[in-house]
C-alpha positions in Angstrom: 28.3 -16.2 -1.0 26.6 -13.9 1.3 23.4 -14.7 3.1 21.1 -12.5 5.2 18.9 -13.6 8.0 15.2 -12.8 7.6 12.4 -13.6 10.0 9.1 -14.6 8.4 6.0 -14.9 10.6 3.6 -17.4 9.1 -0.2 -17.1 9.2 -0.4 -19.1 12.5 2.0 -16.6 14.2 5.0 -18.9 14.1 8.3 -17.1 13.4 10.7 -18.8 11.0 14.3 -17.4 10.9 15.7 -18.2 7.4 18.9 -17.6 5.5 18.4 -15.9 2.1 21.3 -15.7 -0.4 22.1 -12.3 -1.8 24.0 -13.6 -4.8 21.2 -15.6 -6.5 18.9 -12.8 -7.8 16.0 -14.1 -5.6 13.1 -12.2 -4.1 11.3 -12.6 -0.8 8.5 -14.7 -2.4 11.0 -17.2 -3.8 12.7 -17.5 -0.4 9.3 -18.3 1.2 8.7 -20.9 -1.4 12.2 -22.4 -0.9 11.5 -22.8 2.8 8.0 -24.3 2.1 6.2 -21.4 3.8 2.6 -21.0 2.7 2.9 -18.5 -0.2 1.0 -19.5 -3.3 2.7 -17.2 -5.8 0.0 -17.9 -8.4 1.4 -15.4 -10.9 5.0 -16.6 -10.6 6.3 -13.3 -9.3 4.8 -10.9 -11.8 2.9 -8.7 -9.3 -0.4 -9.9 -10.6 -2.0 -11.9 -7.8 -1.0 -10.6 -4.3 -0.8 -14.2 -2.9 2.7 -13.3 -1.6 1.5 -10.1 0.2 3.3 -9.6 3.5 3.6 -6.9 6.1 7.0 -5.3 6.8 7.3 -5.4 10.6 10.9 -4.1 11.0 12.2 -0.7 10.2 13.8 -1.5 6.9 13.6 1.0 4.0 12.6 -1.0 1.0 12.0 1.9 -1.2 8.7 2.9 -2.8 6.3 0.4 -4.3 6.6 0.3 -8.1 3.5 1.0 -10.2 2.6 -2.7 -10.7 2.9 -3.5 -7.0 0.9 -0.4 -6.1 -1.9 -1.4 -8.6 -2.1 -4.9 -7.3 -2.2 -3.9 -3.7 -5.0 -1.4 -4.6 -7.1 -4.4 -5.5 -6.0 -6.8 -2.8 -7.6 -7.6 0.5 -6.1 -7.2 4.0 -3.8 -4.3 2.7 -2.1 -2.2 5.4 0.3 0.8 5.1 3.2 -1.7 5.5 2.0 -4.1 2.9 4.3 -5.2 0.2 4.4 -8.0 -2.4 7.2 -10.5 -1.6 7.9 -11.0 -5.3 8.8 -7.3 -5.6 11.4 -7.4 -2.7 14.8 -8.4 -4.1 17.1 -10.1 -1.6 20.0 -7.8 -0.9 22.5 -7.3 2.0 20.3 -4.4 3.2 17.6 -6.9 4.2 19.7 -8.3 7.1 17.4 -8.6 10.1 14.2 -8.0 8.1 11.0 -9.1 9.8 7.9 -9.8 7.7 4.5 -11.3 8.5 2.5 -13.1 5.8 -0.9 -11.6 5.1 -4.0 -13.6 5.5 -5.1 -15.7 2.5 -8.8 -15.3 2.7 
């Protein structure tokens, strides 16, 4: 089993360093839920609600947003250039050292 270390900054500005398994087909939203971080994931990871929106703070290349993610972020609030949906970020070894900040809920 191979884990990567990811830093997730919650909505109060507190950084949580978590271990995320690369061999369980998880995504970033599921990792947040597993560590009981405040991500609602209303749609269950289908890129239909933006409640797992986060900002990529580190210099990781996550590839382009897919069409569903782009469409959802087009309608979401608090979107920035570095916004991504956590449910659309699969946990891979390339994410070692990733830093993300959870977007505001309101």
